[in-house]
C-alpha positions in Angstrom: -67.0 -65.2 49.3 -65.4 -67.6 46.9 -64.0 -66.3 43.7 -65.3 -67.9 40.0 -62.4 -68.9 38.2 -64.2 -68.3 34.9 -64.3 -64.3 35.6 -60.7 -64.3 35.1 -61.5 -65.7 31.1 -63.1 -62.4 30.6 -60.3 -60.6 31.2 -57.9 -60.2 28.0 -54.8 -60.2 30.4 -55.6 -63.6 32.0 -57.2 -64.9 28.7 -54.7 -67.6 28.1 -54.9 -68.9 31.2 -55.7 -72.6 31.4 -58.8 -73.7 34.0 -55.7 -75.2 36.5 -54.1 -71.7 36.3 -57.2 -69.8 36.6 -58.4 -72.0 40.0 -55.3 -71.5 41.4 -55.8 -67.7 41.1 -58.7 -67.8 42.1 -57.8 -69.4 45.3 -55.0 -66.9 46.0 -57.1 -63.6 45.4 -59.9 -62.1 47.6 -63.2 -59.9 46.8 -63.7 -56.5 47.6 -66.9 -54.6 48.2 -67.1 -50.6 47.5 -69.7 -48.4 47.9 -70.8 -45.6 45.7 -68.2 -42.7 45.2 -65.7 -44.7 47.3 -62.3 -44.0 46.4 -60.5 -47.6 46.0 -56.8 -45.9 46.0 -55.1 -42.2 45.3 -52.3 -41.1 43.4 -49.5 -41.8 45.1 -50.4 -44.5 47.5 -48.6 -47.6 48.0 -49.3 -49.8 44.8 -49.4 -53.5 46.4 -52.5 -54.5 44.6 -54.7 -54.6 41.4 -58.1 -54.5 40.7 -60.5 -57.1 38.7 -64.2 -55.5 38.1 -67.1 -58.4 38.9 -70.0 -55.9 38.7 -70.1 -52.2 38.8 -68.0 -49.3 37.3 -64.7 -47.7 38.2 -63.3 -44.4 36.9 -59.5 -43.8 36.5 -58.1 -40.6 36.4 -54.4 -38.7 37.1 -53.3 -35.1 37.4 -51.6 -33.4 34.4 -48.9 -31.0 34.5 -51.2 -28.0 34.8 -53.3 -29.6 37.3 -56.4 -30.6 35.8 -58.1 -34.1 36.6 -57.9 -36.2 33.2 -60.2 -39.5 32.8 -57.5 -42.2 31.7 -60.0 -45.3 32.1 -63.6 -46.7 33.0 -63.3 -50.1 34.4 -66.0 -51.9 34.0 -67.3 -55.8 34.4 -64.1 -57.8 33.3 -61.8 -54.9 33.3 -58.5 -54.6 35.2 -57.0 -51.7 36.5 -53.6 -50.8 39.0 -51.8 -53.8 37.8 -49.3 -51.9 36.0 -48.4 -49.5 39.2 -48.6 -53.0 41.0 -46.1 -54.8 39.1 -43.6 -51.9 39.3 -44.0 -52.0 42.9 -44.3 -47.9 42.6 -47.1 -45.6 43.9 -49.8 -45.2 41.6 -50.0 -42.8 39.4 -53.7 -42.4 38.8 -56.9 -42.2 41.4 -59.4 -45.0 41.4 -62.8 -44.1 42.2 -66.1 -46.5 42.4 -68.7 -44.6 40.3 -71.4 -46.8 41.4 -71.5 -49.7 44.3 -68.5 -52.1 43.2 -67.4 -55.9 43.6 -63.6 -56.3 42.6 -61.5 -59.2 42.6 -58.3 -57.7 44.4 -55.2 -59.5 43.4 -51.4 -58.8 45.1 -48.2 -59.5 43.7 -47.8 -62.3 45.9 -51.1 -64.0 44.3 -49.4 -64.2 40.8 -45.5 -65.4 42.4 -48.0 -68.1 43.7 -49.5 -69.0 40.6 -45.7 -68.5 38.5 -44.5 -71.0 41.1 -47.2 -73.6 40.5 -47.4 -73.1 36.8 -44.6 -71.3 35.6 -45.7 -71.5 31.8 -48.5 -68.9 33.5 -46.0 -66.4 33.0 -45.7 -66.7 29.5 -49.0 -66.4 29.1 -49.2 -62.9 30.5 -46.4 -61.8 28.8 -47.9 -63.1 25.6 -51.2 -61.1 26.3 -49.6 -57.9 27.7 -47.7 -58.1 24.1 -51.5 -58.1 22.3 -52.5 -55.5 24.3 -49.7 -53.0 23.5 -50.5 -53.3 19.9 -54.3 -52.9 20.6 -53.3 -49.7 22.2 -51.1 -48.4 19.1 -53.9 -49.5 16.9 -56.4 -47.5 19.1 -53.8 -44.5 19.6 -53.3 -44.4 15.7 -57.4 -44.5 15.1 -57.8 -41.5 17.4 -54.8 -39.7 16.2 -56.6 -39.9 12.5 -59.8 -38.8 13.8 -61.2 -36.5 11.6 -61.9 -33.2 13.7 -63.7 -31.3 10.5 -66.3 -33.9 9.9 -66.8 -34.1 13.8 -67.9 -30.5 13.5 -70.0 -30.5 10.3 -72.1 -32.8 12.0 -72.8 -30.1 14.3 -73.6 -27.6 12.0 -76.4 -25.3 11.8 -77.8 -23.7 8.6 -76.6 -20.2 10.1 -73.4 -21.6 10.5 -72.7 -23.0 7.2 -74.0 -19.7 5.4 -71.4 -17.5 7.4 -68.5 -20.2 6.3 -70.0 -19.8 2.8 -70.0 -15.8 2.9 -66.8 -16.0 4.7 -65.2 -18.3 1.7 -66.5 -16.2 -1.3 -65.6 -12.4 0.5 -62.1 -13.8 1.0 -61.2 -15.0 -2.7 -60.5 -13.3 -5.7 -63.6 -14.2 -7.6 -65.4 -11.6 -5.0 -63.0 -9.0 -5.7 -63.1 -9.1 -9.5 -66.9 -9.5 -9.4 -67.1 -6.7 -7.0 -65.1 -4.5 -8.6 -66.8 -5.2 -12.1 -70.1 -4.1 -10.3 -68.6 -1.1 -9.1 -67.1 0.2 -12.6 -70.5 -0.7 -14.7 -72.5 1.2 -11.5 -70.4 4.3 -12.3 -69.7 4.1 -15.8 -73.5 4.1 -16.5 -74.3 7.1 -14.2 -71.8 9.0 -15.9 -72.9 8.5 -19.1 -76.7 8.5 -18.5 -75.7 12.4 -17.2 -79.1 14.1 -15.7 -81.0 10.8 -16.5 -78.4 9.0 -14.1 -80.3 7.0 -11.2 -77.1 7.2 -8.5 -75.2 11.0 -9.9 -71.9 12.0 -8.7 -70.7 12.0 -5.7 -72.7 8.2 -6.1 -74.5 8.7 -2.5 -76.4 5.2 -3.4 -73.6 3.4 -4.1 -72.3 4.4 -0.9 -75.1 3.4 1.0 -75.0 -0.3 -0.6 -71.7 -0.3 0.4 -71.9 0.8 3.9 -74.5 -1.9 4.3 -72.6 -4.7 2.5 -69.6 -3.9 5.3 -72.1 -3.8 7.9 -73.6 -7.2 7.1 -70.3 -8.8 5.8 -68.2 -7.9 8.7 -69.9 -9.9 11.4 -70.8 -12.7 9.2 -67.1 -13.2 8.7 -66.6 -12.6 12.3 -68.7 -15.6 13.4 -67.0 -18.0 10.8 -63.8 -16.8 12.0 -64.8 -17.9 16.1 -65.5 -21.0 14.5 -62.5 -21.8 13.2 -60.5 -20.9 16.3 -63.4 -23.2 18.0 -62.0 -25.8 16.0 -58.6 -25.0 16.2 -58.8 -25.2 20.2 -60.8 -28.6 19.9 -57.9 -30.0 17.7 -55.5 -28.5 20.2 -57.5 -30.2 22.9 -57.5 -33.2 21.2 -54.0 -33.8 20.7 -53.2 -33.1 24.2 -55.7 -35.5 25.5 -54.4 -38.2 22.9 -50.6 -37.8 23.7 -51.3 -37.9 27.2 -53.5 -41.2 27.3 -51.1 -42.9 24.6 -48.0 -42.0 26.9 -49.6 -43.1 29.8 -50.9 -46.3 28.5 -47.4 -47.4 26.2 -45.5 -46.7 30.1 -47.9 -49.1 32.0 -47.5 -51.7 29.2 -44.0 -51.1 29.2 -43.8 -51.2 33.0 -45.8 -54.6 33.0 -44.1 -56.1 30.2 -40.7 -55.8 32.0 -42.0 -56.9 34.8 -43.2 -60.0 33.6 -39.9 -60.9 32.0 -38.2 -60.2 35.1 -40.4 -62.7 36.9 -40.5 -65.0 34.2 -36.3 -65.2 34.3 -36.4 -65.8 37.6 -38.7 -68.5 37.1 -36.7 -70.1 34.4 -33.5 -69.7 36.5 -34.7 -71.1 39.7 -36.3 -74.1 37.1 -32.7 -74.8 35.8 -31.2 -74.7 39.4 
């Protein structure tokens, strides 16, 4: 099955290649088909090849230090995966599994070597696009870090959640203490002054009843608000962890990619000078 050279124009890394360079690359690569749920490569496998998705979807995951599977990418049409490990000639740090029937272009190190030997300028084009991808990744990370979790939680709040937060805020303020203290003083003073005509004579049994009812209602409402805050804190810590993990992975992959392209460019320039 022949590879259409124009498929590389939709891949950001190869976007600067001219038609001749795309044609040379398309003549070197192979087309692979993967079934749904088929594993393309596993973490720890030798990283001899990278893949460009022609059609289909591929899920790329890794295992964190706690042994949890973390999704780091979902590659669809025009996306490339496995490139950084292939360029670094190091075992894969991720696992790629086809979510559905997928057709992908398989690229190995020799394919790029042939391209660079015939078109040395292609190495600079790839290096330029790698730098752009690194900048885009940094902007993406900055945007994720600045996500406002409070706004996200407010969008999912129910009326009961908002009431619980209002009660908790008022019940934990000096305004509540002052208002509540003033009501107690007025209640007790009025009943003492009225004497036998008082509606709640000493020892103020009715007042005690109201206080018990208020405490019985206020305590669980405040606990509901605290539980929501605990959930918010947990989600914030999970978001920070996922962002930091993905940032570390993406930056390390891009640095490896840039470093290998620089090495290849240096070798080609040395060959050209000699």
